[in-house]
C-alpha positions in Angstrom: 39.9 -17.3 -11.3 37.2 -19.7 -10.2 33.5 -18.8 -10.2 30.6 -20.8 -8.7 27.3 -20.0 -10.5 23.6 -20.8 -10.1 22.7 -23.2 -12.9 19.4 -21.5 -13.5 20.7 -18.1 -14.4 19.7 -17.7 -18.1 22.2 -16.7 -20.8 25.2 -17.0 -18.4 26.8 -20.1 -19.9 29.7 -19.1 -22.1 29.8 -15.5 -20.9 32.7 -15.9 -18.5 34.4 -19.1 -19.6 36.9 -17.2 -21.8 38.4 -15.6 -18.6 37.5 -17.9 -15.7 36.7 -21.4 -14.6 33.0 -21.5 -14.1 31.2 -24.3 -12.2 27.4 -24.4 -12.3 25.4 -25.7 -9.3 21.8 -25.8 -8.2 21.4 -22.5 -6.3 19.8 -23.9 -3.2 22.4 -26.7 -3.0 25.6 -24.6 -3.2 27.6 -25.4 -0.1 30.8 -24.2 1.7 32.8 -27.0 0.1 31.7 -25.8 -3.4 32.9 -22.3 -2.8 35.9 -23.0 -0.5 38.4 -22.2 -3.3 36.2 -19.9 -5.4 36.9 -16.3 -6.0 33.3 -15.3 -6.8 29.7 -16.5 -6.7 27.0 -15.6 -9.2 23.7 -16.2 -7.7 20.0 -15.8 -7.5 17.8 -15.6 -4.3 18.0 -19.3 -3.5 21.6 -19.2 -2.2 22.0 -17.8 1.3 25.3 -16.0 1.3 26.3 -15.7 5.0 28.8 -16.9 7.5 27.7 -20.5 7.2 28.5 -20.5 3.5 31.5 -18.1 3.4 33.6 -18.6 6.5 37.0 -20.0 5.7 36.6 -19.6 1.9 38.5 -17.5 -0.7 35.3 -15.7 -1.9 36.0 -12.1 -2.7 32.9 -11.2 -4.6 29.2 -12.0 -4.7 27.1 -11.0 -7.7 23.3 -11.6 -7.7 21.4 -11.4 -11.0 18.4 -10.1 -9.1 17.0 -6.8 -7.9 16.6 -8.2 -4.3 19.6 -9.0 -2.1 18.1 -10.0 1.3 19.8 -13.5 0.6 23.2 -11.7 1.1 24.3 -11.0 4.6 25.7 -7.5 3.7 26.9 -6.7 7.2 29.0 -9.9 7.2 30.4 -9.1 3.7 31.3 -5.6 4.8 33.1 -6.9 7.9 35.0 -9.5 5.8 35.8 -7.2 2.9 33.7 -9.2 0.4 32.4 -7.1 -2.4 28.7 -7.7 -3.4 26.5 -6.3 -6.1 22.9 -6.8 -7.1 21.1 -5.9 -10.4 18.9 -2.9 -9.5 15.9 -2.3 -11.7 16.7 -5.3 -13.9 13.1 -6.7 -13.6 11.1 -3.5 -13.0 9.4 -3.6 -16.3 8.6 -7.2 -15.8 6.9 -6.6 -12.4 5.0 -3.7 -13.9 3.8 -6.1 -16.6 2.8 -8.6 -13.9 0.7 -6.0 -12.0 -0.9 -4.9 -15.3 -1.9 -8.5 -16.1 -3.2 -9.1 -12.6 -5.4 -5.9 -12.9 -6.6 -7.2 -16.3 -7.7 -10.5 -14.6 -9.6 -8.5 -12.0 -11.3 -6.4 -14.6 -12.1 -9.0 -17.2 -12.9 -12.0 -15.0 -14.2 -10.4 -11.8 -15.8 -7.2 -13.0 -13.5 -4.8 -11.1 -13.6 -1.5 -12.9 -10.2 0.2 -12.8 -10.9 3.8 -13.8 -11.7 5.9 -10.8 -10.4 3.4 -8.3 -7.9 4.5 -5.6 -4.7 2.4 -5.5 -2.0 2.7 -2.8 1.5 1.9 -4.1 3.6 0.9 -1.1 7.2 1.4 -2.0 7.9 3.9 -4.8 11.3 2.7 -6.0 12.2 1.5 -9.5 9.1 -0.8 -9.7 6.7 1.4 -7.7 7.4 4.4 -10.0 6.5 2.3 -13.0 3.3 1.0 -11.4 2.4 4.5 -10.3 2.7 5.7 -13.9 0.8 2.6 -15.2 -2.2 3.2 -12.9 -2.3 6.9 -13.7 -2.7 6.0 -17.4 -5.5 3.7 -16.4 -7.4 6.6 -14.8 -6.8 5.5 -11.3 -6.1 7.7 -8.3 -2.7 6.8 -7.0 -1.5 7.2 -3.4 2.3 7.0 -3.1 3.5 5.4 0.2 7.2 5.5 0.9 8.3 6.5 4.4 12.1 6.5 3.6 11.6 8.7 0.6 9.2 11.0 2.5 11.9 11.4 5.2 14.5 12.2 2.6 12.5 14.3 0.2 9.7 15.7 2.4 6.2 14.4 2.9 4.3 16.5 0.4 4.2 13.9 -2.4 3.6 10.9 -0.2 0.7 9.5 1.9 1.3 7.9 5.3 0.8 4.1 5.2 -2.2 3.8 7.5 -3.9 6.9 5.9 -3.5 5.3 2.5 -4.9 2.0 3.7 -8.1 3.8 4.9 -8.7 5.3 1.4 -7.5 2.6 -1.0 -9.6 0.2 -3.0 -6.3 -1.6 -4.0 -3.0 -1.9 -2.2 0.1 -3.1 -4.0 3.4 -3.8 -2.3 6.8 -3.1 -3.9 9.1 -2.8 -0.9 12.3 -4.6 -0.1 12.3 -7.0 2.9 13.7 -5.1 5.9 13.2 -6.9 9.2 14.7 -4.0 11.2 15.6 -0.3 10.8 13.6 2.9 10.9 10.9 1.5 8.6 10.8 -2.3 8.8 8.7 -4.1 6.2 8.5 -7.6 7.7 4.7 -8.3 8.0 3.9 -4.8 6.9 0.5 -6.2 6.2 -0.6 -7.5 9.6 -3.9 -7.5 11.5 -3.5 -3.9 12.5 -3.1 -2.9 8.8 -6.1 -5.0 7.7 -8.2 -3.3 10.4 -7.5 0.0 8.7 -8.4 -1.2 5.2 -11.7 -0.7 3.4 -14.1 -3.6 3.3 -13.4 -5.8 0.2 -9.9 -4.3 -0.5 -7.7 -5.9 -3.1 -4.2 -6.8 -2.0 -1.3 -7.4 -4.4 2.1 -8.6 -3.2 4.9 -9.0 -5.8 7.7 -7.8 -3.5 8.8 -10.4 -0.9 6.6 -13.0 0.7 7.1 -12.0 4.4 6.1 -8.4 3.6 2.5 -9.7 3.9 1.7 -12.1 6.7 0.2 -15.3 5.5 -2.1 -15.8 8.5 -3.3 -12.2 8.1 -4.1 -12.7 4.4 -6.0 -16.0 5.0 -8.0 -14.5 7.8 -8.8 -11.4 5.8 -10.0 -13.4 2.8 -12.1 -15.7 5.0 -13.9 -12.9 6.8 -14.3 -10.8 3.6 -12.2 -7.9 4.7 -10.0 -8.6 1.8 -12.0 -9.1 -1.3 -9.2 -10.4 -3.7 -5.6 -11.2 -3.2 -2.9 -11.3 -5.9 0.1 -13.3 -4.6 3.3 -13.9 -6.4 5.7 -14.1 -3.5 5.1 -16.4 -0.5 6.3 -17.0 3.0 8.3 -20.2 3.4 8.9 -20.7 -0.3 8.8 -23.3 -1.8 6.6 -24.8 0.9 3.8 -22.3 0.3 0.5 -22.1 2.2 -2.1 -24.3 0.5 -4.9 -22.3 2.2 -3.7 -19.0 0.7 -3.1 -20.7 -2.7 -6.7 -21.9 -2.7 -8.2 -18.5 -1.7 -6.1 -16.1 -3.7 -7.7 -14.8 -6.9 -4.3 -14.7 -8.6 -1.6 -17.0 -7.4 1.7 -17.5 -9.2 5.1 -19.1 -8.3 7.3 -16.0 -7.7 7.7 -15.1 -11.4 6.6 -11.5 -11.5 10.1 -10.4 -12.5 10.7 -13.4 -14.8 10.3 -11.9 -18.3 13.0 -13.1 -20.6 14.0 -9.4 -21.1 14.5 -8.9 -17.3 16.5 -12.2 -17.0 18.9 -11.1 -19.7 19.3 -7.6 -18.1 20.0 -9.3 -14.7 22.7 -11.6 -16.2 24.3 -8.7 -18.1 24.5 -6.6 -14.9 25.9 -9.4 -12.9 28.6 -10.2 -15.5 29.4 -6.5 -15.9 29.8 -6.0 -12.2 32.0 -9.0 -11.8 34.2 -8.0 -14.7 34.5 -4.4 -13.5 35.4 -5.5 -10.0 38.0 -8.0 -11.0 39.4 -6.1 -14.0 38.3 -8.8 -16.5 37.3 -8.4 -20.2 35.1 -11.0 -21.9 34.2 -11.1 -25.6 30.6 -12.2 -24.7 27.8 -10.4 -26.4 24.2 -10.6 -25.1 22.1 -12.7 -27.4 19.2 -11.3 -29.5 16.0 -12.5 -27.8 13.4 -14.5 -29.8 10.1 -12.8 -30.8 7.0 -13.7 -28.8 4.8 -16.4 -30.3 2.0 -14.0 -31.2 3.5 -10.6 -31.6 0.5 -8.8 -33.1 -2.5 -7.7 -31.0 -5.9 -6.8 -32.4 -8.2 -4.9 -30.0 -11.2 -4.9 -32.3 -13.3 -7.2 -30.0 -13.0 -4.8 -27.1 -16.0 -2.6 -26.2 -14.0 0.3 -24.8 -10.5 1.5 -24.0 -10.3 -0.1 -20.6 -11.4 -3.5 -22.0 -8.9 -3.1 -24.9 -5.9 -2.4 -22.7 -6.8 -5.2 -20.3 -7.0 -7.6 -23.3 -3.6 -6.2 -24.4 -2.1 -6.9 -21.0 -3.3 -10.6 -21.1 -2.1 -11.0 -24.7 1.4 -9.8 -23.7 1.5 -11.9 -20.5 -0.9 -14.8 -20.0 -0.8 -14.7 -16.2 -3.7 -17.2 -16.1 -1.4 -19.9 -17.5 1.0 -19.4 -14.6 -1.9 -19.5 -12.2 -3.1 -22.8 -13.6 0.3 -24.4 -13.5 0.8 -23.5 -9.8 -2.6 -24.6 -8.7 -2.2 -27.9 -10.6 1.2 -28.7 -9.0 2.1 -26.5 -6.1 4.7 -29.1 -4.9 6.7 -28.2 -8.1 7.0 -24.6 -7.1 10.8 -24.5 -7.8 10.6 -26.3 -11.1 7.9 -23.9 -12.3 10.4 -21.1 -11.6 13.5 -22.8 -12.8 12.0 -24.0 -16.1 10.1 -20.8 -16.8 8.8 -20.2 -20.3 9.6 -17.5 -22.8 7.9 -14.3 -21.8 8.7 -11.1 -23.7 7.8 -7.5 -22.5 5.3 -5.3 -24.1 7.8 -3.4 -26.3 8.1 -6.7 -28.4 4.5 -6.5 -29.4 2.7 -4.4 -32.0 -0.8 -3.4 -32.8 -2.7 -4.7 -35.8 -2.8 -2.3 -38.7 -5.6 0.3 -38.3 -6.3 -0.9 -34.7 -9.0 0.6 -32.6 -7.9 2.7 -29.6 -4.3 2.8 -31.0 -3.5 6.2 -29.5 -4.6 5.1 -26.1 -2.9 1.7 -26.2 0.5 3.0 -27.5 1.1 4.9 -24.3 1.5 1.6 -22.5 4.6 0.7 -24.6 3.1 -1.5 -27.5 4.4 -0.5 -30.9 
């Protein structure tokens, strides 16, 4: 069989070559002529899989090595009998790590105390559950906002969106992008939402760019209604708003889910789904990931537990390096994503022997 694959999917080369012809192409450049005689596509979010790409082709399966799938026209696939699969939860730990490091920047660089703050977690799926647990361990009051889950499970454990906005010091978004339906999330953060927020609120968006309206964010930052913005996902990527880039406290090039661990999980899930669907067996074994450059963390310089854990978060993931890279060359947004550096998750790190605050820090996953 023939497979067209995004050439930026890590660890994929060699996985399927024993059982298929695999052709690698730049994701955003994959065209109908490329897939005309292909049986399957392995993709990331940069390949729009819809009628314009798929009409008249042999494609029978689409496998995305990402948690998100709004780049796949699922209704079209259903009508045409094209199987598709995403990689749910593959990057959940990585996004949790991103939020943790962003909170650390707010605490250590901008004096935002975390303990006792109220945070609204909008979207309590695979990522939102982890962020909820993280913030609870940090001593924060967590409001869980998830209308679809509230409909299905009952409203007792959830807070309505606008009620949460009125109480929250921090609002973090972890929803899929849904333009339509009972609970659309397109521009979930709009002028009406900002009007309900507390003065100086902190907004974090690591879900999908259009969940938070760019004009609304810029306006809110200019008039002080929004005190800080943490933005990893942008409208109109890669042509991102330079105004928002300049005003955001934390600005990164859509890499929240880009830990090396999560990339490997996404590739494993895409390969596994393809092999299962087409009845293939490959001898490929996932590689052992390299250790992080500085695997040992010493919290001895921290004055208290909160400072120690924030220092830990930035030791595990230097989010400020990603911020500096994007601010220096925003026109290279795609390259910054495609050539992303090694970034291991917290389970690959360990505390120095006899470390202060060890019992507190171990609950966040460090060894």
